[in-house]
C-alpha positions in Angstrom: -30.2 -22.1 -28.1 -30.3 -25.7 -29.5 -28.9 -28.7 -27.7 -26.4 -29.4 -30.4 -25.0 -25.7 -30.3 -24.9 -25.9 -26.5 -22.8 -29.1 -26.7 -20.4 -27.5 -29.4 -19.9 -24.3 -27.2 -19.2 -26.5 -24.2 -16.4 -28.2 -26.2 -15.1 -24.8 -27.4 -15.1 -23.6 -23.9 -12.5 -26.3 -23.1 -10.1 -24.8 -25.6 -7.4 -22.1 -25.2 -8.3 -18.5 -25.8 -6.5 -18.5 -29.0 -8.4 -21.6 -30.3 -11.5 -20.1 -29.2 -10.9 -17.0 -31.1 -10.0 -19.1 -34.2 -13.3 -21.0 -34.0 -15.2 -17.6 -33.3 -13.6 -16.1 -36.5 -14.6 -19.2 -38.6 -18.1 -19.0 -37.3 -18.5 -15.2 -37.8 -17.1 -15.5 -41.3 -19.5 -18.3 -42.2 -22.4 -16.2 -41.0 -21.3 -13.2 -43.0 -20.8 -15.3 -46.1 -24.4 -16.8 -45.6 -25.8 -13.4 -45.3 -23.9 -12.2 -48.4 -25.1 -15.3 -50.3 -28.7 -14.6 -49.3 -28.5 -11.0 -50.3 -27.0 -11.8 -53.8 -29.4 -14.6 -54.4 -32.3 -12.1 -53.5 -31.0 -9.5 -56.0 -30.7 -12.1 -58.8 -34.2 -13.4 -58.7 -35.5 -11.1 -61.6 -32.5 -12.0 -63.8 -33.0 -15.6 -63.0 -36.7 -15.4 -63.9 -35.9 -13.8 -67.4 -33.2 -16.5 -67.9 -35.7 -19.4 -67.2 -38.4 -17.9 -69.3 -35.8 -17.6 -72.3 -34.7 -21.1 -71.8 -38.3 -22.4 -71.8 -39.0 -20.3 -74.8 -35.9 -21.7 -76.6 -37.0 -25.2 -75.7 -40.6 -24.8 -76.9 -39.3 -23.2 -80.2 -37.0 -26.1 -80.9 -33.8 -23.9 -80.3 -32.8 -26.0 -77.3 -33.3 -29.5 -76.5 -32.8 -31.9 -73.4 -29.4 -33.6 -73.5 -28.3 -36.8 -71.9 -25.3 -36.7 -69.7 -23.4 -38.9 -72.3 -23.8 -36.0 -74.7 -22.0 -33.4 -72.8 
């Protein structure tokens, strides 16, 4: 366990049970969200690769061009 996490948990330990449960719920939800994001990102790599190749092909063929932020 890192020093920062130890410090955070020491502070959480000072809270009421209800407050501790609230923080625990937030942490668990964040961990689940991060895991889901990682899984979704991993599943999308093939599609992202195809899209990147298509964009590069469009650029090289002149069907797409670099735009300045002012042009958006």
